[in-house]
DRENTOR-748935 format. One line per 4 residues: number of its first residue (from 1); their letters; for each residue x, y, z of C-alpha. Coordinates in steps of 0.2 Angstrom, whole numbers. Example, Ala and Ser with C-alpha at 12.3 -4.5 7.8 and 13.67 -1.06 7.14 Angstrom:
! DRENTOR-748935
1 = AS = 62 -22 39 | 68 -5 36
END
This chain:
! DRENTOR-748935
1 = MAAS = -13 60 -184 | -2 57 -198 | 14 54 -188 | 4 42 -177
5 = AAMR = -1 32 -191 | 16 32 -199 | 23 26 -183 | 10 12 -181
9 = EYLD = 15 7 -199 | 33 7 -195 | 30 -4 -179 | 19 -16 -189
13 = ELVA = 33 -18 -202 | 45 -21 -188 | 35 -34 -179 | 33 -43 -196
17 = AKRA = 52 -42 -200 | 57 -48 -182 | 45 -63 -184 | 52 -67 -201
21 = APGE = 70 -66 -196 | 73 -65 -177 | 89 -58 -170 | 98 -57 -154
25 = DIFS = 89 -42 -148 | 76 -41 -134 | 61 -37 -145 | 65 -53 -155
29 = AILA = 64 -63 -138 | 48 -54 -133 | 40 -60 -150 | 46 -78 -148
33 = PGEG = 33 -90 -144 | 33 -96 -126 | 34 -115 -120 | 15 -118 -123
37 = ADQL = 17 -110 -140 | 9 -94 -134 | 13 -79 -144 | 8 -60 -145
41 = SSAE = -4 -55 -158 | 1 -43 -171 | -9 -30 -162 | -1 -34 -145
45 = ATSM = 16 -34 -152 | 15 -17 -160 | 8 -10 -144 | 22 -18 -135
49 = ASLL = 35 -10 -147 | 26 6 -145 | 28 5 -126 | 47 0 -127
53 = LMAG = 50 14 -139 | 41 28 -129 | 48 22 -112 | 65 22 -118
57 = HETT = 64 39 -126 | 55 47 -111 | 67 41 -98 | 82 45 -109
61 = ANLI = 76 63 -113 | 72 66 -95 | 88 60 -89 | 97 71 -101
65 = SNGV = 87 87 -97 | 88 84 -78 | 107 82 -79 | 109 98 -90
69 = LALL = 98 108 -78 | 108 101 -63 | 124 106 -71 | 117 124 -75
73 = RDPH = 112 126 -57 | 129 121 -51 | 143 129 -62 | 156 123 -51
77 = QLAR = 151 105 -55 | 149 109 -73 | 168 116 -74 | 174 100 -65
81 = LRAN = 165 89 -78 | 172 100 -92 | 189 99 -86 | 188 80 -83
85 = PALL = 176 72 -95 | 181 55 -86 | 170 60 -72 | 155 58 -83
89 = PGAV = 150 40 -80 | 149 45 -61 | 139 61 -65 | 126 51 -74
93 = EEFL = 125 39 -59 | 122 55 -48 | 109 62 -60 | 100 46 -59
97 = RLES = 101 45 -40 | 97 63 -37 | 84 66 -51 | 76 51 -57
101 = PVSM = 69 52 -75 | 54 42 -69 | 46 51 -54 | 29 44 -55
105 = APRG = 30 25 -53 | 13 15 -52 | 10 9 -34 | 3 -9 -30
109 = SPPS = -12 -11 -18 | -7 -7 -1 | -2 -22 10 | -17 -29 19
113 = R = -16 -30 38
END
């Protein structure tokens, strides 16, 4: 509970700081008012910040763990990667292709017939 409250406080402060001094980052762009002067409320902005943080963390952590598991299951590929670190960008692409860090995507309504 304390960690959750501390995170909310941090994100509230981040929202206030980005509104006071926007930068060239995606979160500043999200917080900027739209053409019709629509703007996320503070609660909405904090929720959006939390969602972005968690989504980025989860996918990164899952990609790394899936990649490590794949390499541990295939010692030959692990040895190739250790011998030639330049192969890493291609390996990451293969990890993404073979074991997506997001295996459960929401589905829309089925098409009407």
